[in-house]
N, C-alpha and C positions, 0 to 999 in steps of 0.2 A: 611450308610454301604451297604444296599441292592442295592442302586442305583449304587454305585461303583462296586459291584459284577456283576450287569447286564451289565454295561458299559464294564467291563473287558471281560466278556463272548462274547459280540458283537464284540469287537476288535479281540479277539482270533479267532472267527468264520470267520471274514473277512480275517485275515492273513492266515488261513489254507484253504481258498477256499470253505467253507461250503455253502455260499450263492450261488455261481456259480453252485455248485453241486445240490442244491435244485432247482434252476432255470432250470437246464438241465433235472432233473427228472420230473418236472412239464411239461416242454415242450414235453418230450418224451411221457408221459401219455396222454397229450392232442392230440398229433399226432396220437397215436394208437387208441384212441377213435374216432377221425375224420375218420381214415381209415376204421374202423369197420362200421361206419355209412354210408360211401360212398360205400364200396364194399360188405357189408353184411347187407343190410337193412332187416327189418322184413317184410316178404312177406305175412304172414297170421296171422289173428287175430283168435285165437281158439274160436270156437262156435259163430262166426259171419257168418251166413249162407246166401247164395244167391240162389234164385230160379228164373229161366228164362223160358219164354214161348214166342214163336213167334205168334203174333196175326195179323189178317187181318179183317178189317171192314170199315165202312164209318165214322170214327171219324176224328179228325184233322190230324192225321197221319195214313193213311190207312194201312201201313205195319209197324210194330214196334216190338221191343222186350219188353215184359212186365217183369220188374225186381222187385223182391220182396226181401227185406233185412230183416232178422230176427236176433234179438239180444238175444243170450242165454249166454252171456259172464259173467253174474253176476254183471256187472257194466253198468252205463249209458255211452254211447259213443256219440260223435258228429261227424257227417259226414260233412266234409267241403272241399271246393275246389274240388268237384267231377267233373270229366270229363270222357268222353268215347272217345277212340281213334279208329277210323275206319282204318282198314288196307286193307282187301280184299273185304269188302262190302262198299257200298256207302251210305252216309247219305241222308235223305230226303232233298229236296231243301229248305224246310222251317225250317230246324233245325238251331239252333243258336250255333255258335262256331267259332273257329279260323281255317279257311280253309287251310292256308299253313301248319300248324302243324298237322292237322287232329284231333284236340282235340275239342270235342263238349260238351256243357253243359249238365249236368244231374241235373234236377230240381226236388225238392220235394214238396209235398203238403203244401199249406198255412194253417194257423190254422183252417180255415173253411172246409178244405179238398175239396174245389171246383176246385181249379186251381193249376197247378204245377208252383210255383213262387220262392220258397226258394232255395238258393244255399247251405245253412247250415241247418242241421236237427239234433235235439237232439233225440236220440233213447234210451229209457229207457230199462232196463233189461226186457226180455220176451215180448217186443213189436216188431212190424214189420211196415215197410213202403214200399209202392209201387211207382214205377215211370216208365217212358217209355223211350226207346231209339229209336228215329225214324229212319226208313230205307227207302231207295229209293224204291217206289212201282214198278219201272220198273225192 
């Protein structure tokens, strides 16, 4: 009896176009979500703070931007696929990156905090990490 009732309902829904209507609604909602993600991306993470300084010394990169990222979001975050895009300033000749697009790697410290090797970094709440963005010394 219950199987016949379900079968009758499915046939009725098909005859009255309910499935096409549901497909159209799902497609419309998916389209609107996609448009929101493309045209209105989240631009700021609240309480993820950036501090920059320009430094000059005799290190591997004589002129650089010292970038410090502080996490006060209340959550652990992962910084991944980070890059810096040079526009009006020039990168150091020894900087690693994609020259045609102007996107250069931003590396984070390895677990020993001796070298900048990592391209992904897990930043816990109330922690900070420092990295450098090399600039052309000329």
